[in-house]
ChimeraX commands (.cxc) that place a marker at each C-alpha (Angstrom):
marker #1 position -3.85,-22.76,6.42 radius 0.5
marker #1 position -6.37,-23.14,8.44 radius 0.5
marker #1 position -10.05,-20.12,8.77 radius 0.5
marker #1 position -8.91,-20.01,12.32 radius 0.5
marker #1 position -5.13,-20.12,11.58 radius 0.5
marker #1 position -5.47,-17.38,9.68 radius 0.5
marker #1 position -7.94,-15.25,11.57 radius 0.5
marker #1 position -5.25,-15.78,14.33 radius 0.5
marker #1 position -2.16,-14.65,12.45 radius 0.5
marker #1 position -3.89,-11.48,10.95 radius 0.5
marker #1 position -5.26,-10.68,14.42 radius 0.5
marker #1 position -1.39,-10.86,15.44 radius 0.5
marker #1 position -0.47,-8.09,13.87 radius 0.5
marker #1 position -0.09,-4.44,15.46 radius 0.5
marker #1 position -3.40,-2.53,16.04 radius 0.5
marker #1 position -5.43,-5.44,14.26 radius 0.5
marker #1 position -9.23,-5.88,14.33 radius 0.5
marker #1 position -11.61,-8.17,13.06 radius 0.5
marker #1 position -14.60,-6.66,11.63 radius 0.5
marker #1 position -17.96,-7.36,9.66 radius 0.5
marker #1 position -19.05,-4.51,7.25 radius 0.5
marker #1 position -20.15,-6.54,4.80 radius 0.5
marker #1 position -22.63,-8.58,6.81 radius 0.5
marker #1 position -21.40,-11.89,9.09 radius 0.5
marker #1 position -19.97,-14.30,6.80 radius 0.5
marker #1 position -17.27,-12.15,5.13 radius 0.5
marker #1 position -14.69,-10.99,7.75 radius 0.5
marker #1 position -12.34,-8.03,7.05 radius 0.5
marker #1 position -9.43,-7.46,8.97 radius 0.5
marker #1 position -8.36,-3.62,9.79 radius 0.5
marker #1 position -6.05,-1.69,11.37 radius 0.5
marker #1 position -7.49,-0.04,14.50 radius 0.5
marker #1 position -5.93,3.72,13.92 radius 0.5
marker #1 position -6.62,4.05,10.53 radius 0.5
marker #1 position -10.02,1.93,9.72 radius 0.5
marker #1 position -8.16,0.56,6.90 radius 0.5
marker #1 position -8.38,-2.89,5.77 radius 0.5
marker #1 position -5.82,-5.10,4.97 radius 0.5
marker #1 position -7.41,-8.48,4.17 radius 0.5
marker #1 position -10.32,-10.14,3.80 radius 0.5
marker #1 position -11.76,-13.80,3.65 radius 0.5
marker #1 position -14.96,-15.40,3.69 radius 0.5
marker #1 position -13.41,-18.41,6.95 radius 0.5
marker #1 position -16.42,-20.91,6.06 radius 0.5
marker #1 position -15.97,-20.60,2.67 radius 0.5
marker #1 position -14.47,-23.58,0.37 radius 0.5
marker #1 position -11.85,-23.61,-0.56 radius 0.5
marker #1 position -11.03,-20.60,1.73 radius 0.5
marker #1 position -9.37,-17.52,0.08 radius 0.5
marker #1 position -8.21,-14.33,1.78 radius 0.5
marker #1 position -7.65,-11.14,-0.42 radius 0.5
marker #1 position -4.87,-8.37,0.67 radius 0.5
marker #1 position -3.57,-5.29,-0.66 radius 0.5
marker #1 position -0.52,-5.21,-2.27 radius 0.5
marker #1 position 2.27,-3.17,-4.64 radius 0.5
marker #1 position 0.65,-3.02,-8.37 radius 0.5
marker #1 position 4.18,-4.29,-9.49 radius 0.5
marker #1 position 4.44,-6.87,-7.00 radius 0.5
marker #1 position 0.49,-8.16,-7.49 radius 0.5
marker #1 position 1.25,-8.75,-11.39 radius 0.5
marker #1 position 4.45,-10.90,-10.73 radius 0.5
marker #1 position 2.77,-13.08,-8.35 radius 0.5
marker #1 position -0.26,-13.74,-10.29 radius 0.5
marker #1 position 1.92,-14.22,-13.14 radius 0.5
marker #1 position 4.00,-17.05,-10.92 radius 0.5
marker #1 position 0.84,-18.73,-9.20 radius 0.5
marker #1 position -1.72,-18.41,-12.00 radius 0.5
marker #1 position -3.98,-21.19,-10.16 radius 0.5
marker #1 position -3.79,-20.13,-6.52 radius 0.5
marker #1 position -3.92,-15.61,-7.02 radius 0.5
marker #1 position -5.78,-14.02,-8.52 radius 0.5
marker #1 position -6.70,-10.22,-9.12 radius 0.5
marker #1 position -8.89,-9.13,-6.13 radius 0.5
marker #1 position -12.44,-10.88,-5.89 radius 0.5
marker #1 position -14.75,-7.53,-6.13 radius 0.5
marker #1 position -11.57,-4.74,-5.38 radius 0.5
marker #1 position -9.14,-2.94,-7.21 radius 0.5
marker #1 position -7.48,-5.58,-9.51 radius 0.5
marker #1 position -4.08,-3.65,-9.51 radius 0.5
marker #1 position -3.91,-3.04,-5.92 radius 0.5
marker #1 position -5.40,-6.29,-4.14 radius 0.5
marker #1 position -4.92,-9.87,-4.92 radius 0.5
marker #1 position -6.72,-12.67,-3.62 radius 0.5
marker #1 position -5.05,-16.09,-2.24 radius 0.5
marker #1 position -6.90,-19.29,-2.57 radius 0.5
marker #1 position -5.68,-21.37,0.76 radius 0.5
marker #1 position -5.79,-24.51,-0.14 radius 0.5
marker #1 position -2.45,-26.09,0.91 radius 0.5
marker #1 position -0.55,-25.29,-2.33 radius 0.5
marker #1 position 1.04,-22.41,-1.25 radius 0.5
marker #1 position 3.60,-22.54,1.72 radius 0.5
marker #1 position 2.17,-20.81,4.96 radius 0.5
marker #1 position 4.90,-18.72,4.69 radius 0.5
marker #1 position 4.32,-17.34,1.74 radius 0.5
marker #1 position 0.90,-16.61,2.55 radius 0.5
marker #1 position 2.12,-14.86,5.74 radius 0.5
marker #1 position 4.08,-12.78,4.28 radius 0.5
marker #1 position 1.73,-11.48,1.99 radius 0.5
marker #1 position -0.69,-10.84,4.80 radius 0.5
marker #1 position 1.72,-8.96,6.72 radius 0.5
marker #1 position 2.94,-6.90,3.90 radius 0.5
marker #1 position -0.48,-5.81,2.82 radius 0.5
marker #1 position -0.64,-4.52,7.19 radius 0.5
marker #1 position 2.20,-3.03,6.44 radius 0.5
marker #1 position 0.79,-1.18,3.14 radius 0.5
marker #1 position -2.10,0.50,5.30 radius 0.5
marker #1 position -1.10,0.44,8.98 radius 0.5
marker #1 position -0.77,3.86,10.65 radius 0.5
marker #1 position 2.43,5.41,10.64 radius 0.5
marker #1 position 4.14,6.00,14.34 radius 0.5
marker #1 position 4.62,10.14,14.58 radius 0.5
marker #1 position 8.34,10.51,15.39 radius 0.5
marker #1 position 9.59,12.19,18.66 radius 0.5
marker #1 position 10.22,16.18,18.16 radius 0.5
marker #1 position 14.23,16.74,16.98 radius 0.5
marker #1 position 15.70,18.16,19.69 radius 0.5
marker #1 position 13.63,16.43,22.52 radius 0.5
marker #1 position 15.56,14.20,24.73 radius 0.5
marker #1 position 14.17,11.87,27.73 radius 0.5
marker link #1:1,2 radius 0.2
marker link #1:2,3 radius 0.2
marker link #1:3,4 radius 0.2
marker link #1:4,5 radius 0.2
marker link #1:5,6 radius 0.2
marker link #1:6,7 radius 0.2
marker link #1:7,8 radius 0.2
marker link #1:8,9 radius 0.2
marker link #1:9,10 radius 0.2
marker link #1:10,11 radius 0.2
marker link #1:11,12 radius 0.2
marker link #1:12,13 radius 0.2
marker link #1:13,14 radius 0.2
marker link #1:14,15 radius 0.2
marker link #1:15,16 radius 0.2
marker link #1:16,17 radius 0.2
marker link #1:17,18 radius 0.2
marker link #1:18,19 radius 0.2
marker link #1:19,20 radius 0.2
marker link #1:20,21 radius 0.2
marker link #1:21,22 radius 0.2
marker link #1:22,23 radius 0.2
marker link #1:23,24 radius 0.2
marker link #1:24,25 radius 0.2
marker link #1:25,26 radius 0.2
marker link #1:26,27 radius 0.2
marker link #1:27,28 radius 0.2
marker link #1:28,29 radius 0.2
marker link #1:29,30 radius 0.2
marker link #1:30,31 radius 0.2
marker link #1:31,32 radius 0.2
marker link #1:32,33 radius 0.2
marker link #1:33,34 radius 0.2
marker link #1:34,35 radius 0.2
marker link #1:35,36 radius 0.2
marker link #1:36,37 radius 0.2
marker link #1:37,38 radius 0.2
marker link #1:38,39 radius 0.2
marker link #1:39,40 radius 0.2
marker link #1:40,41 radius 0.2
marker link #1:41,42 radius 0.2
marker link #1:42,43 radius 0.2
marker link #1:43,44 radius 0.2
marker link #1:44,45 radius 0.2
marker link #1:45,46 radius 0.2
marker link #1:46,47 radius 0.2
marker link #1:47,48 radius 0.2
marker link #1:48,49 radius 0.2
marker link #1:49,50 radius 0.2
marker link #1:50,51 radius 0.2
marker link #1:51,52 radius 0.2
marker link #1:52,53 radius 0.2
marker link #1:53,54 radius 0.2
marker link #1:54,55 radius 0.2
marker link #1:55,56 radius 0.2
marker link #1:56,57 radius 0.2
marker link #1:57,58 radius 0.2
marker link #1:58,59 radius 0.2
marker link #1:59,60 radius 0.2
marker link #1:60,61 radius 0.2
marker link #1:61,62 radius 0.2
marker link #1:62,63 radius 0.2
marker link #1:63,64 radius 0.2
marker link #1:64,65 radius 0.2
marker link #1:65,66 radius 0.2
marker link #1:66,67 radius 0.2
marker link #1:67,68 radius 0.2
marker link #1:68,69 radius 0.2
marker link #1:69,70 radius 0.2
marker link #1:70,71 radius 0.2
marker link #1:71,72 radius 0.2
marker link #1:72,73 radius 0.2
marker link #1:73,74 radius 0.2
marker link #1:74,75 radius 0.2
marker link #1:75,76 radius 0.2
marker link #1:76,77 radius 0.2
marker link #1:77,78 radius 0.2
marker link #1:78,79 radius 0.2
marker link #1:79,80 radius 0.2
marker link #1:80,81 radius 0.2
marker link #1:81,82 radius 0.2
marker link #1:82,83 radius 0.2
marker link #1:83,84 radius 0.2
marker link #1:84,85 radius 0.2
marker link #1:85,86 radius 0.2
marker link #1:86,87 radius 0.2
marker link #1:87,88 radius 0.2
marker link #1:88,89 radius 0.2
marker link #1:89,90 radius 0.2
marker link #1:90,91 radius 0.2
marker link #1:91,92 radius 0.2
marker link #1:92,93 radius 0.2
marker link #1:93,94 radius 0.2
marker link #1:94,95 radius 0.2
marker link #1:95,96 radius 0.2
marker link #1:96,97 radius 0.2
marker link #1:97,98 radius 0.2
marker link #1:98,99 radius 0.2
marker link #1:99,100 radius 0.2
marker link #1:100,101 radius 0.2
marker link #1:101,102 radius 0.2
marker link #1:102,103 radius 0.2
marker link #1:103,104 radius 0.2
marker link #1:104,105 radius 0.2
marker link #1:105,106 radius 0.2
marker link #1:106,107 radius 0.2
marker link #1:107,108 radius 0.2
marker link #1:108,109 radius 0.2
marker link #1:109,110 radius 0.2
marker link #1:110,111 radius 0.2
marker link #1:111,112 radius 0.2
marker link #1:112,113 radius 0.2
marker link #1:113,114 radius 0.2
marker link #1:114,115 radius 0.2
marker link #1:115,116 radius 0.2
marker link #1:116,117 radius 0.2
marker link #1:117,118 radius 0.2
marker link #1:118,119 radius 0.2
view
């Protein structure tokens, strides 16, 4: 996955926006509805990495399965974040699923229509 592909995928998710709260090198992807971060990356770093939010149990399992390519979140809460090395070893489908799952953890909840209301 290239930096452009990573950014394009992150921005394709609902309500996703690109911000730079930590300086112009670190790209932070948030949801616009609640301003919560779901992915961070230094897109011009080598190797390319992305940090995403995960369920703690899933994160532990992923770190055990891919110890060289999925590590505790760099400069983040080690229980709730992982950092993924994007050097071509991991399938893009897995990376996209982890980014999508992270987005799902933080995206704003859509309010339900009140009961009894009909269109």
